[in-house]
C-alpha positions as CSV (number, residue, x, y, z in Angstrom):
1,M,135.5,48.7,189.4
2,T,139.2,49.2,186.9
3,E,138.6,46.0,184.6
4,T,141.8,44.5,183.4
5,Y,141.8,42.7,180.1
6,S,144.8,39.7,179.0
7,C,145.2,41.6,175.6
8,L,143.8,45.3,175.9
9,N,144.6,47.9,177.6
10,L,141.7,49.6,178.8
11,A,144.3,52.5,180.5
12,S,145.9,52.8,177.9
13,V,142.7,53.2,175.5
14,R,141.4,55.6,177.8
15,A,144.3,57.6,177.9
16,A,143.8,58.1,173.8
17,R,144.7,61.3,172.5
18,T,141.7,63.0,170.9
19,A,140.9,65.7,168.0
20,H,137.9,67.8,166.1
21,E,139.7,68.8,163.5
22,P,138.9,68.2,160.5
23,Y,136.8,65.4,162.1
24,N,136.8,63.9,165.6
25,Y,139.2,60.6,165.9
26,M,141.1,59.2,168.4
27,I,145.0,57.9,168.2
28,A,146.2,55.6,171.0
29,D,149.4,53.5,171.3
30,E,150.0,50.8,173.8
31,V,146.9,49.0,173.7
32,I,147.9,46.2,173.3
33,Q,149.3,44.3,176.8
34,P,152.7,43.4,176.5
35,G,152.2,39.4,177.4
36,A,149.8,39.5,174.3
37,V,152.0,40.1,171.7
38,A,154.0,36.9,170.9
39,S,150.7,35.3,171.1
40,L,149.1,38.0,168.9
41,R,151.9,37.4,166.7
42,A,151.4,33.5,166.4
43,E,147.4,33.0,166.3
44,F,146.9,35.5,164.3
45,P,144.7,33.8,162.0
46,D,147.3,32.5,158.2
47,I,145.2,35.0,156.0
48,R,146.1,34.0,152.5
49,E,144.0,36.8,150.5
50,T,143.9,40.0,150.9
51,G,141.1,42.5,151.8
52,F,139.4,42.4,155.2
53,F,137.7,39.1,156.7
54,P,134.5,39.4,158.3
55,E,135.0,37.8,162.3
56,G,132.6,34.3,161.4
57,D,135.3,33.8,158.0
58,I,138.2,32.5,159.5
59,A,139.3,30.6,162.5
60,A,140.0,32.7,165.3
61,T,141.5,30.7,168.6
62,G,143.7,31.5,171.6
63,T,144.4,34.7,172.9
64,F,143.5,35.9,168.8
65,A,139.8,35.2,169.8
66,T,140.1,37.0,173.4
67,L,141.6,40.2,171.8
68,L,138.4,40.1,169.3
69,S,135.8,39.7,172.3
70,E,138.0,41.7,174.2
71,M,137.4,44.8,171.6
72,K,133.6,43.8,171.8
73,S,133.3,44.8,175.0
74,R,130.8,47.2,176.0
75,A,133.5,48.8,178.2
76,V,136.3,49.8,174.7
77,S,132.1,50.8,173.3
78,E,131.4,53.6,176.1
79,I,135.2,54.5,175.9
80,V,134.7,55.3,172.2
81,S,131.9,56.8,172.3
82,E,133.1,59.2,175.4
83,K,136.0,60.0,173.0
84,L,133.9,60.7,169.8
85,D,131.7,62.1,171.4
86,I,128.0,59.8,170.3
87,D,127.1,57.6,171.9
88,L,128.1,53.9,170.8
89,V,127.1,51.8,173.2
90,E,123.9,49.9,172.1
91,K,124.7,49.7,168.3
92,P,125.4,46.6,166.6
93,R,129.3,46.2,166.4
94,M,131.5,44.3,163.5
95,I,134.7,42.9,163.2
96,T,137.3,42.3,160.4
97,I,140.4,41.1,159.6
98,R,143.3,41.9,157.3
99,K,147.1,40.4,156.6
100,L,147.6,41.2,153.7
101,S,147.3,44.3,151.5
102,A,147.7,45.1,148.2
103,A,148.6,48.0,146.2
104,K,145.3,48.8,145.2
105,D,144.1,49.5,148.6
106,G,144.2,52.2,151.1
107,R,142.4,54.2,148.8
108,I,141.3,57.6,150.1
109,H,138.3,57.8,151.4
110,T,135.2,58.3,154.2
111,D,133.4,55.1,154.3
112,S,129.8,54.0,153.6
113,E,126.8,56.0,155.8
114,S,125.8,52.9,157.3
115,K,128.9,52.7,159.6
116,I,129.1,55.3,162.5
117,A,132.6,54.9,163.4
118,T,135.4,53.1,163.1
119,L,138.1,51.6,165.0
120,L,141.2,50.1,164.1
121,V,144.0,47.9,166.1
122,Y,147.4,47.5,164.7
123,L,149.0,44.2,165.1
124,N,153.0,44.1,163.1
125,D,156.0,43.4,164.7
126,A,158.0,46.9,162.8
127,W,157.2,49.5,160.5
128,N,160.1,51.6,158.6
129,A,158.8,55.2,159.1
130,S,159.1,56.1,155.0
131,A,157.3,52.8,154.8
132,E,153.9,53.3,152.6
133,G,150.4,51.7,154.4
134,R,150.7,54.2,157.0
135,L,147.7,55.7,158.1
136,R,146.9,59.5,157.1
137,V,144.4,61.2,158.2
138,L,143.2,63.6,155.7
139,R,141.7,67.1,155.2
140,S,140.2,66.2,151.3
141,G,139.4,63.1,149.2
142,T,142.2,64.3,146.7
143,D,145.7,64.8,148.4
144,F,147.7,62.6,150.6
145,E,149.6,64.7,151.4
146,D,146.9,66.6,152.9
147,M,147.3,65.5,156.4
148,T,146.5,65.8,160.2
149,E,148.4,63.0,161.2
150,E,150.0,60.2,160.3
151,I,149.8,56.8,162.8
152,S,152.6,53.8,161.7
153,P,150.4,50.4,162.3
154,V,153.0,48.8,164.7
155,T,151.7,46.7,167.4
156,G,149.7,48.9,169.3
157,S,148.5,51.3,167.9
158,L,145.1,53.0,167.8
159,F,142.7,54.7,165.5
160,A,139.1,55.4,165.5
161,F,136.8,58.0,163.8
162,R,133.9,59.2,163.8
163,R,132.3,58.4,160.2
164,A,131.5,62.2,158.2
165,D,131.1,63.2,155.2
166,N,134.9,64.4,154.8
167,S,135.7,61.9,157.6
168,W,138.6,61.4,155.2
169,H,141.3,58.5,155.3
170,G,143.5,56.6,153.3
171,H,147.7,55.3,153.5
172,K,149.8,55.4,150.5
173,P,150.0,51.7,148.2
174,F,151.6,49.3,149.6
175,V,152.2,45.6,149.5
176,G,152.8,42.7,151.9
177,E,152.0,41.7,155.9
178,R,149.5,44.4,157.4
179,R,148.2,43.1,160.1
180,V,144.7,45.0,161.6
181,V,141.3,44.1,163.4
182,Q,139.2,47.2,162.3
183,M,135.8,46.9,164.5
184,T,132.9,49.2,162.6
185,W,130.1,50.0,164.7
186,L,127.1,50.3,162.1
187,R,123.3,51.3,162.2
188,S,121.6,48.7,161.9
189,Q,122.0,44.8,161.9
190,A,120.8,44.6,158.8
191,D,124.0,46.9,157.6
192,I,126.4,44.0,159.2
193,E,124.4,41.5,157.3
194,R,125.0,42.7,154.1
195,K,128.4,43.8,155.0
196,Q,129.7,40.0,155.6
197,Q,127.9,39.2,152.8
198,R,128.7,40.6,150.4
199,G,132.7,40.2,152.1
200,S,132.6,36.9,152.5
201,L,131.1,36.0,148.1
202,S,134.4,38.6,147.4
203,H,136.6,36.6,149.0
204,F,134.7,33.1,147.3
205,F,135.3,35.2,144.1
206,K,139.0,36.0,144.3
207,K,139.3,31.9,145.1
208,A,137.6,31.0,142.7
209,L,139.4,33.1,139.7
210,K,142.3,32.4,141.8
211,F,141.7,28.4,141.7
212,G,139.4,28.2,138.4
């Protein structure tokens, strides 16, 4: 039986293109159902600080809450498992959301060892082809120009990758709205709780410094 979701287009996720150099990753377009775009735009959380916010720290409602639920479904984990050649189905999942990007964000990195794989779904109306903030798949940790792919963060773009010691990625500095939902599969529930607590504390101190 073919599953039908109201936000995610599973057929587009299944049709994602995969690559294995310099590490395992997948790229898809149009993974958001056309009928959900307007609601997702309107119901995206009113985040007023930079950085990623844990799902539990925001008020997800309506269509946006549905998107998060669909991303966490077994079907999505099964598809990504097949594409990235790793079993993610029973691994704990954590969702974080970003609306605003700061100049320091996007630095080249590989992700921490507690992460097994990461999936990004972008939700921006448009993106200038020459603008900064386009995610790059990189061959090294030192050179933004040594890339194999560049992903525009427009609504419906999806990028997922299997974490490795060489899973270098990042984007050139961009300041402003850059809407993205990130889902990460981690090695243990304890890793999720640590990251959620760290994220919540970070945003608490940011607010304290801003309004103190």
